C-alpha atoms as a printed R data frame, in Angstrom:
    type eleno elety resid chain resno       x       y      z
1   ATOM     1    CA   UNK     A     1  -1.314 -22.408  7.958
2   ATOM     2    CA   UNK     A     2  -4.143 -23.178  5.702
3   ATOM     3    CA   UNK     A     3  -3.841 -26.691  6.611
4   ATOM     4    CA   UNK     A     4  -4.979 -25.870 10.052
5   ATOM     5    CA   UNK     A     5  -7.348 -23.072  9.222
6   ATOM     6    CA   UNK     A     6  -9.478 -25.517  7.002
7   ATOM     7    CA   UNK     A     7  -8.868 -28.608  9.078
8   ATOM     8    CA   UNK     A     8 -12.505 -28.386 10.252
9   ATOM     9    CA   UNK     A     9 -14.280 -26.969  7.234
10  ATOM    10    CA   UNK     A    10 -17.957 -27.407  8.656
11  ATOM    11    CA   UNK     A    11 -16.779 -25.296 11.764
12  ATOM    12    CA   UNK     A    12 -15.316 -22.727  9.697
13  ATOM    13    CA   UNK     A    13 -18.326 -22.300  7.415
14  ATOM    14    CA   UNK     A    14 -20.398 -22.257 10.465
15  ATOM    15    CA   UNK     A    15 -18.319 -19.417 11.936
16  ATOM    16    CA   UNK     A    16 -18.594 -17.215  8.657
17  ATOM    17    CA   UNK     A    17 -22.477 -17.844  8.377
18  ATOM    18    CA   UNK     A    18 -23.167 -16.913 11.988
19  ATOM    19    CA   UNK     A    19 -20.777 -13.822 11.876
20  ATOM    20    CA   UNK     A    20 -22.688 -12.629  8.920
21  ATOM    21    CA   UNK     A    21 -25.942 -12.979 10.713
22  ATOM    22    CA   UNK     A    22 -24.659 -11.460 14.015
23  ATOM    23    CA   UNK     A    23 -23.278  -8.528 12.204
24  ATOM    24    CA   UNK     A    24 -26.416  -8.084 10.310
25  ATOM    25    CA   UNK     A    25 -28.390  -7.965 13.564
26  ATOM    26    CA   UNK     A    26 -25.915  -5.354 15.126
27  ATOM    27    CA   UNK     A    27 -26.516  -3.231 12.065
28  ATOM    28    CA   UNK     A    28 -30.246  -3.620 12.469
29  ATOM    29    CA   UNK     A    29 -29.894  -2.259 16.028
30  ATOM    30    CA   UNK     A    30 -28.655   1.084 14.430
31  ATOM    31    CA   UNK     A    31 -31.941   1.304 12.465
32  ATOM    32    CA   UNK     A    32 -34.086   0.322 15.456
33  ATOM    33    CA   UNK     A    33 -32.525   3.333 17.437
34  ATOM    34    CA   UNK     A    34 -33.636   5.475 14.553
35  ATOM    35    CA   UNK     A    35 -37.159   4.093 14.776
36  ATOM    36    CA   UNK     A    36 -37.274   4.761 18.640
37  ATOM    37    CA   UNK     A    37 -36.005   8.345 18.215
38  ATOM    38    CA   UNK     A    38 -38.404   8.966 15.561
39  ATOM    39    CA   UNK     A    39 -41.213   7.373 17.519
40  ATOM    40    CA   UNK     A    40 -40.380   9.694 20.499
41  ATOM    41    CA   UNK     A    41 -40.473  12.716 18.127
42  ATOM    42    CA   UNK     A    42 -43.827  11.751 16.674
43  ATOM    43    CA   UNK     A    43 -45.326  12.048 20.226
44  ATOM    44    CA   UNK     A    44 -47.362   8.956 19.631
45  ATOM    45    CA   UNK     A    45 -47.291   6.603 22.732
46  ATOM    46    CA   UNK     A    46 -48.570   3.707 20.344
47  ATOM    47    CA   UNK     A    47 -45.396   4.153 18.154
48  ATOM    48    CA   UNK     A    48 -43.142   3.912 21.350
49  ATOM    49    CA   UNK     A    49 -44.864   0.746 22.655
50  ATOM    50    CA   UNK     A    50 -44.249  -0.751 19.252
51  ATOM    51    CA   UNK     A    51 -40.593   0.025 19.323
52  ATOM    52    CA   UNK     A    52 -40.241  -1.584 22.831
53  ATOM    53    CA   UNK     A    53 -41.874  -4.996 21.491
54  ATOM    54    CA   UNK     A    54 -39.454  -4.859 18.507
55  ATOM    55    CA   UNK     A    55 -36.409  -3.994 20.752
56  ATOM    56    CA   UNK     A    56 -37.147  -7.162 22.799
57  ATOM    57    CA   UNK     A    57 -37.217  -9.194 19.772
58  ATOM    58    CA   UNK     A    58 -33.973  -7.690 18.403
59  ATOM    59    CA   UNK     A    59 -32.202  -8.087 21.793
60  ATOM    60    CA   UNK     A    60 -33.139 -11.884 22.154
61  ATOM    61    CA   UNK     A    61 -32.248 -12.470 18.656
62  ATOM    62    CA   UNK     A    62 -28.785 -10.862 19.049
63  ATOM    63    CA   UNK     A    63 -28.013 -12.666 22.339
64  ATOM    64    CA   UNK     A    64 -28.749 -16.059 20.501
65  ATOM    65    CA   UNK     A    65 -26.647 -15.233 17.523
66  ATOM    66    CA   UNK     A    66 -23.768 -13.713 19.460
67  ATOM    67    CA   UNK     A    67 -23.866 -16.774 21.923
68  ATOM    68    CA   UNK     A    68 -23.748 -19.280 19.138
69  ATOM    69    CA   UNK     A    69 -21.009 -17.487 17.391
70  ATOM    70    CA   UNK     A    70 -18.848 -16.941 20.235
71  ATOM    71    CA   UNK     A    71 -19.238 -20.562 21.426
72  ATOM    72    CA   UNK     A    72 -18.386 -22.171 17.999
73  ATOM    73    CA   UNK     A    73 -15.293 -19.920 17.839
74  ATOM    74    CA   UNK     A    74 -14.065 -20.974 21.173
75  ATOM    75    CA   UNK     A    75 -14.602 -24.717 20.069
76  ATOM    76    CA   UNK     A    76 -12.825 -23.952 16.728
77  ATOM    77    CA   UNK     A    77  -9.745 -22.466 18.246
78  ATOM    78    CA   UNK     A    78  -9.671 -25.300 21.064
79  ATOM    79    CA   UNK     A    79  -9.411 -28.065 18.141
80  ATOM    80    CA   UNK     A    80  -6.789 -26.174 16.044
81  ATOM    81    CA   UNK     A    81  -4.649 -25.295 19.058
82  ATOM    82    CA   UNK     A    82  -4.671 -28.966 20.393
83  ATOM    83    CA   UNK     A    83  -3.821 -30.145 16.740
84  ATOM    84    CA   UNK     A    84  -0.919 -27.749 16.561
85  ATOM    85    CA   UNK     A    85   0.354 -28.906 19.678
86  ATOM    86    CA   UNK     A    86   0.072 -32.490 18.944
87  ATOM    87    CA   UNK     A    87   1.693 -32.143 15.556
88  ATOM    88    CA   UNK     A    88   4.560 -29.917 16.944
89  ATOM    89    CA   UNK     A    89   5.398 -32.474 19.675
90  ATOM    90    CA   UNK     A    90   5.162 -35.386 17.028
91  ATOM    91    CA   UNK     A    91   7.915 -33.447 15.046
92  ATOM    92    CA   UNK     A    92  10.002 -33.169 18.087
93  ATOM    93    CA   UNK     A    93   9.956 -36.859 18.740
94  ATOM    94    CA   UNK     A    94  10.855 -37.433 15.119
95  ATOM    95    CA   UNK     A    95  14.097 -35.222 15.548
96  ATOM    96    CA   UNK     A    96  17.298 -37.151 15.814
97  ATOM    97    CA   UNK     A    97  19.223 -37.050 19.116
98  ATOM    98    CA   UNK     A    98  22.096 -35.072 17.609
99  ATOM    99    CA   UNK     A    99  19.636 -32.392 16.291
100 ATOM   100    CA   UNK     A   100  17.880 -32.119 19.467
101 ATOM   101    CA   UNK     A   101  20.818 -31.554 21.736
102 ATOM   102    CA   UNK     A   102  21.900 -28.673 19.336
103 ATOM   103    CA   UNK     A   103  18.952 -26.780 20.624
104 ATOM   104    CA   UNK     A   104  17.981 -25.528 24.283
105 ATOM   105    CA   UNK     A   105  14.975 -27.483 25.583
106 ATOM   106    CA   UNK     A   106  13.736 -24.111 26.732
107 ATOM   107    CA   UNK     A   107  13.064 -23.279 23.080
108 ATOM   108    CA   UNK     A   108  10.851 -26.284 22.641
109 ATOM   109    CA   UNK     A   109   9.100 -25.363 25.691
110 ATOM   110    CA   UNK     A   110   8.538 -21.693 24.641
111 ATOM   111    CA   UNK     A   111   7.327 -23.034 21.366
112 ATOM   112    CA   UNK     A   112   4.593 -25.176 22.806
113 ATOM   113    CA   UNK     A   113   3.500 -22.771 25.428
114 ATOM   114    CA   UNK     A   114   3.931 -19.256 24.012
115 ATOM   115    CA   UNK     A   115   4.744 -19.416 20.177
116 ATOM   116    CA   UNK     A   116   1.506 -21.579 19.511
117 ATOM   117    CA   UNK     A   117  -0.565 -19.165 21.443
118 ATOM   118    CA   UNK     A   118   0.853 -16.408 19.515
119 ATOM   119    CA   UNK     A   119   0.086 -18.183 16.281
120 ATOM   120    CA   UNK     A   120  -3.408 -18.958 17.373
121 ATOM   121    CA   UNK     A   121  -3.949 -15.236 18.434
122 ATOM   122    CA   UNK     A   122  -2.447 -13.888 15.116
123 ATOM   123    CA   UNK     A   123  -3.634 -16.172 12.616
124 ATOM   124    CA   UNK     A   124  -6.796 -18.089 13.831
125 ATOM   125    CA   UNK     A   125  -8.359 -15.520 16.124
126 ATOM   126    CA   UNK     A   126  -6.959 -12.677 13.721
127 ATOM   127    CA   UNK     A   127  -8.776 -14.352 10.551
128 ATOM   128    CA   UNK     A   128 -12.040 -14.676 12.605
129 ATOM   129    CA   UNK     A   129 -11.968 -11.025 13.601
130 ATOM   130    CA   UNK     A   130 -10.987  -9.988 10.164
131 ATOM   131    CA   UNK     A   131 -14.042 -11.735  8.749
132 ATOM   132    CA   UNK     A   132 -16.340 -10.306 11.212
133 ATOM   133    CA   UNK     A   133 -15.109  -6.707 10.993
134 ATOM   134    CA   UNK     A   134 -15.148  -6.841  7.150
135 ATOM   135    CA   UNK     A   135 -18.761  -7.892  7.366
136 ATOM   136    CA   UNK     A   136 -19.528  -5.204  9.759
137 ATOM   137    CA   UNK     A   137 -18.042  -2.559  7.512
138 ATOM   138    CA   UNK     A   138 -20.121  -3.767  4.517
139 ATOM   139    CA   UNK     A   139 -23.183  -3.913  6.388
140 ATOM   140    CA   UNK     A   140 -22.517  -0.283  8.228
141 ATOM   141    CA   UNK     A   141 -21.551   1.235  4.648
142 ATOM   142    CA   UNK     A   142 -24.627  -0.092  2.853
143 ATOM   143    CA   UNK     A   143 -27.012   0.817  5.835
144 ATOM   144    CA   UNK     A   144 -25.356   4.422  5.824
145 ATOM   145    CA   UNK     A   145 -25.532   4.762  1.954
146 ATOM   146    CA   UNK     A   146 -29.425   4.101  2.366
147 ATOM   147    CA   UNK     A   147 -29.693   6.915  4.762
148 ATOM   148    CA   UNK     A   148 -27.316   9.389  3.452
149 ATOM   149    CA   UNK     A   149 -24.872   8.606  0.704
150 ATOM   150    CA   UNK     A   150 -22.673  11.607  1.387
151 ATOM   151    CA   UNK     A   151 -22.075  10.477  4.844
152 ATOM   152    CA   UNK     A   152 -21.287   6.971  3.654
153 ATOM   153    CA   UNK     A   153 -18.599   8.336  1.479
154 ATOM   154    CA   UNK     A   154 -17.011  10.667  4.096
155 ATOM   155    CA   UNK     A   155 -16.991   7.706  6.592
156 ATOM   156    CA   UNK     A   156 -15.462   5.419  3.996
157 ATOM   157    CA   UNK     A   157 -12.546   7.929  3.145
158 ATOM   158    CA   UNK     A   158 -11.725   9.202  6.636
159 ATOM   159    CA   UNK     A   159 -12.093   5.782  8.266
160 ATOM   160    CA   UNK     A   160  -9.694   4.184  5.658
161 ATOM   161    CA   UNK     A   161  -7.050   6.721  6.556
162 ATOM   162    CA   UNK     A   162  -5.613   4.376  9.515
163 ATOM   163    CA   UNK     A   163  -4.913   1.789  6.809
164 ATOM   164    CA   UNK     A   164  -2.291   4.066  5.479
165 ATOM   165    CA   UNK     A   165  -0.451   4.257  8.778
166 ATOM   166    CA   UNK     A   166   1.048   0.786  8.685
167 ATOM   167    CA   UNK     A   167   2.821   1.596  5.252
168 ATOM   168    CA   UNK     A   168   4.551   4.354  7.428
169 ATOM   169    CA   UNK     A   169   5.203   2.720 10.796
170 ATOM   170    CA   UNK     A   170   4.664  -1.091  9.825
171 ATOM   171    CA   UNK     A   171   8.303  -2.001  9.173
172 ATOM   172    CA   UNK     A   172   9.625  -0.132 12.139
173 ATOM   173    CA   UNK     A   173   7.003  -1.637 14.468
174 ATOM   174    CA   UNK     A   174   7.649  -5.284 12.930
175 ATOM   175    CA   UNK     A   175  11.480  -4.777 13.597
176 ATOM   176    CA   UNK     A   176  11.017  -3.669 17.229
177 ATOM   177    CA   UNK     A   177   8.484  -6.532 17.908
178 ATOM   178    CA   UNK     A   178  10.922  -9.121 16.369
179 ATOM   179    CA   UNK     A   179  13.857  -7.691 18.470
180 ATOM   180    CA   UNK     A   180  11.443  -8.038 21.492
181 ATOM   181    CA   UNK     A   181  10.628 -11.496 20.965
182 ATOM   182    CA   UNK     A   182  14.305 -12.405 20.420
183 ATOM   183    CA   UNK     A   183  15.253 -10.647 23.673
184 ATOM   184    CA   UNK     A   184  12.540 -12.586 25.634
185 ATOM   185    CA   UNK     A   185  13.747 -15.803 24.087
186 ATOM   186    CA   UNK     A   186  17.178 -15.184 25.178
187 ATOM   187    CA   UNK     A   187  15.995 -14.379 28.673
188 ATOM   188    CA   UNK     A   188  14.165 -17.596 28.860
189 ATOM   189    CA   UNK     A   189  16.969 -19.632 28.078
190 ATOM   190    CA   UNK     A   190  19.132 -17.882 30.518
191 ATOM   191    CA   UNK     A   191  16.782 -18.183 33.396
192 ATOM   192    CA   UNK     A   192  16.439 -21.921 32.683
193 ATOM   193    CA   UNK     A   193  20.198 -22.478 32.516
194 ATOM   194    CA   UNK     A   194  20.747 -20.478 35.814
195 ATOM   195    CA   UNK     A   195  17.900 -22.522 37.574
196 ATOM   196    CA   UNK     A   196  19.284 -25.818 36.188
197 ATOM   197    CA   UNK     A   197  22.602 -25.002 37.406
198 ATOM   198    CA   UNK     A   198  21.246 -23.715 40.944
199 ATOM   199    CA   UNK     A   199  23.532 -25.990 42.805
200 ATOM   200    CA   UNK     A   200  26.725 -25.075 41.108
201 ATOM   201    CA   UNK     A   201  25.781 -21.473 41.776
202 ATOM   202    CA   UNK     A   202  25.482 -21.941 45.241
203 ATOM   203    CA   UNK     A   203  28.425 -24.394 45.589
204 ATOM   204    CA   UNK     A   204  30.953 -21.753 44.061
205 ATOM   205    CA   UNK     A   205  29.167 -18.762 45.533
206 ATOM   206    CA   UNK     A   206  28.607 -16.769 42.384
207 ATOM   207    CA   UNK     A   207  25.204 -15.606 42.913
208 ATOM   208    CA   UNK     A   208  26.133 -11.989 42.608
209 ATOM   209    CA   UNK     A   209  27.714 -12.790 39.072
210 ATOM   210    CA   UNK     A   210  24.692 -14.749 37.953
211 ATOM   211    CA   UNK     A   211  22.435 -12.077 39.147
212 ATOM   212    CA   UNK     A   212  24.091  -9.274 37.193
213 ATOM   213    CA   UNK     A   213  23.957 -11.502 33.972
214 ATOM   214    CA   UNK     A   214  20.377 -12.111 34.466
215 ATOM   215    CA   UNK     A   215  19.636  -8.513 35.360
216 ATOM   216    CA   UNK     A   216  21.409  -7.380 32.164
217 ATOM   217    CA   UNK     A   217  19.301  -9.837 30.048
218 ATOM   218    CA   UNK     A   218  16.176  -8.624 31.599
219 ATOM   219    CA   UNK     A   219  16.905  -5.086 31.225
220 ATOM   220    CA   UNK     A   220  17.593  -5.708 27.295
221 ATOM   221    CA   UNK     A   221  14.311  -7.549 27.181
222 ATOM   222    CA   UNK     A   222  12.300  -4.784 28.690
223 ATOM   223    CA   UNK     A   223  14.039  -2.039 26.771
224 ATOM   224    CA   UNK     A   224  13.243  -3.840 23.592
225 ATOM   225    CA   UNK     A   225   9.393  -4.082 24.630
226 ATOM   226    CA   UNK     A   226   9.624  -0.459 25.659
227 ATOM   227    CA   UNK     A   227  10.772   0.637 22.283
228 ATOM   228    CA   UNK     A   228   8.113  -1.492 20.518
229 ATOM   229    CA   UNK     A   229   5.382   0.071 22.793
230 ATOM   230    CA   UNK     A   230   6.553   3.707 21.907
231 ATOM   231    CA   UNK     A   231   5.862   2.999 18.244
232 ATOM   232    CA   UNK     A   232   2.402   1.426 19.131
233 ATOM   233    CA   UNK     A   233   1.581   4.430 21.151
234 ATOM   234    CA   UNK     A   234   2.363   6.737 18.340
235 ATOM   235    CA   UNK     A   235   0.199   4.711 15.940
236 ATOM   236    CA   UNK     A   236  -2.840   4.598 18.487
237 ATOM   237    CA   UNK     A   237  -2.763   8.277 18.727
238 ATOM   238    CA   UNK     A   238  -2.897   8.948 15.032
239 ATOM   239    CA   UNK     A   239  -5.548   6.189 14.669
240 ATOM   240    CA   UNK     A   240  -7.462   8.097 17.516
241 ATOM   241    CA   UNK     A   241  -7.336  11.233 15.827
242 ATOM   242    CA   UNK     A   242  -8.747  10.020 12.606
243 ATOM   243    CA   UNK     A   243 -11.551   8.451 14.512
244 ATOM   244    CA   UNK     A   244 -12.591  11.621 16.456
245 ATOM   245    CA   UNK     A   245 -12.264  13.582 13.112
246 ATOM   246    CA   UNK     A   246 -14.687  11.213 11.471
247 ATOM   247    CA   UNK     A   247 -17.184  11.265 14.359
248 ATOM   248    CA   UNK     A   248 -17.157  15.138 14.192
249 ATOM   249    CA   UNK     A   249 -17.759  15.413 10.412
250 ATOM   250    CA   UNK     A   250 -20.334  12.708 10.483
251 ATOM   251    CA   UNK     A   251 -22.373  14.639 12.883
252 ATOM   252    CA   UNK     A   252 -21.768  18.022 11.090
253 ATOM   253    CA   UNK     A   253 -22.848  16.744  7.620
254 ATOM   254    CA   UNK     A   254 -25.792  14.635  9.062
255 ATOM   255    CA   UNK     A   255 -26.913  17.847 10.962
256 ATOM   256    CA   UNK     A   256 -26.907  19.793  7.698
257 ATOM   257    CA   UNK     A   257 -29.083  17.370  6.158
258 ATOM   258    CA   UNK     A   258 -31.447  17.375  9.235
259 ATOM   259    CA   UNK     A   259 -31.805  21.144  8.885
260 ATOM   260    CA   UNK     A   260 -32.412  20.879  5.150
261 ATOM   261    CA   UNK     A   261 -35.103  18.303  5.725
262 ATOM   262    CA   UNK     A   262 -33.526  15.367  3.981
263 ATOM   263    CA   UNK     A   263 -33.260  13.013  6.939
264 ATOM   264    CA   UNK     A   264 -34.700  12.995 10.430
265 ATOM   265    CA   UNK     A   265 -33.098  13.185 13.913
266 ATOM   266    CA   UNK     A   266 -33.572   9.486 14.277
267 ATOM   267    CA   UNK     A   267 -31.510   8.902 11.045
268 ATOM   268    CA   UNK     A   268 -28.651  10.825 12.720
269 ATOM   269    CA   UNK     A   269 -28.528   8.622 15.703
270 ATOM   270    CA   UNK     A   270 -28.494   5.417 13.225
271 ATOM   271    CA   UNK     A   271 -25.745   7.201 11.152
272 ATOM   272    CA   UNK     A   272 -23.873   7.806 14.103
273 ATOM   273    CA   UNK     A   273 -24.100   4.135 15.221
274 ATOM   274    CA   UNK     A   274 -23.344   2.806 11.810
275 ATOM   275    CA   UNK     A   275 -20.224   5.143 11.658
276 ATOM   276    CA   UNK     A   276 -18.857   3.237 14.659
277 ATOM   277    CA   UNK     A   277 -19.431   0.129 13.053
278 ATOM   278    CA   UNK     A   278 -16.917   1.306 10.254
279 ATOM   279    CA   UNK     A   279 -14.186   3.308 12.024
280 ATOM   280    CA   UNK     A   280 -13.626   0.677 14.810
281 ATOM   281    CA   UNK     A   281 -13.196  -2.202 12.371
282 ATOM   282    CA   UNK     A   282 -10.838  -0.005 10.080
283 ATOM   283    CA   UNK     A   283  -8.637   0.506 13.126
284 ATOM   284    CA   UNK     A   284  -8.456  -2.954 14.014
285 ATOM   285    CA   UNK     A   285  -7.710  -3.943 10.230
286 ATOM   286    CA   UNK     A   286  -4.815  -1.446 10.335
287 ATOM   287    CA   UNK     A   287  -3.436  -3.186 13.330
288 ATOM   288    CA   UNK     A   288  -3.758  -6.483 11.409
289 ATOM   289    CA   UNK     A   289  -1.889  -4.949  8.593
290 ATOM   290    CA   UNK     A   290   1.175  -4.215 10.828
291 ATOM   291    CA   UNK     A   291   1.225  -7.643 12.128
292 ATOM   292    CA   UNK     A   292   1.093  -9.019  8.725
293 ATOM   293    CA   UNK     A   293   4.208  -6.996  7.960
294 ATOM   294    CA   UNK     A   294   5.847  -8.480 11.186
295 ATOM   295    CA   UNK     A   295   5.193 -12.043  9.829
296 ATOM   296    CA   UNK     A   296   7.048 -11.305  6.493
C-alpha cells in the first residue's frame, strides 16, 4: 500500500503541512475563547472590541486553511483511487482465461466497486485522519500544559484509556467483521447467479425455491452484520463513558485552580476546548487500532 500512499509525494507532503497549520489554528481558537471570556470579566469594552477583531481574523484564517486542506485531500484520494482501479483492471486483463474462469465475475466487480472503496477509506483516509488527530493531540496537550500541567496529565491518562479497549475487543470485532464481509460477498454471488439464470428460473417455475435460498443467504449476511454491530456498540458505550469522566474531572480540577487563583475563568474555557481536542482524537485512534487488527 505504500506504493500508492507515496505515489504523489508533493500532494502527500502538502496535506501534512496544511494539516499541521489547520490544527494549530484550531488550537489557537481555544486560547482566543479564553481571551474573550477574560475580556468580558475585565469589564473593559475596549478589550471586547479587540477580541472581535482578532476573532474575525482567526475565522478567516481557519476557513482558508480548512478549505485548502480538505480540497487537497479530496484531490489526493481521487488520484490514488483512480490509480488503484486502473492497476487492478490491468491485473485482471493479464490473468489467463483458465484462471479467470475459476472465479465468479461478481468477485471482480465487487473488488472494483466495494473493496477498493474500503481500501481507500481504511488506508488512505485513515492515514490522513490519523495524522490530523495526532497533530491535534500534540497541540492540545502542549497548550493545556501551558495553562495547567495537572489538567494536561489527567487528560492524557484518561483519554488514553480507550486505546486499551481494542486489546480487549479488537480480535472479536475483527472476526465478526471478517465474517460479515464473507457473508456479504456470498450474498452478492448468489444474487448475480440467480439474476443471470432468470429465464431458467421462470422456465422451470422454481421461483419459490430460489427465493428461499436467497432469503437464507440474506439472513446469514444480516445476522453477521448484527453481531458485528453489537460488539461495536459495547465498545462505543465504554469509550463514551471515558469521555464523560474526562470532561467532569477536567472541570473539577480546573475549578479548583480557579478558586486557588492559579488560573482564570477564561483559562477553564480554553482547557475544556483543548480537552475535547484530545479525547475525540483518542477515541478515533482506538477505532483505527481495531481496524488495524482486522487487517492482520
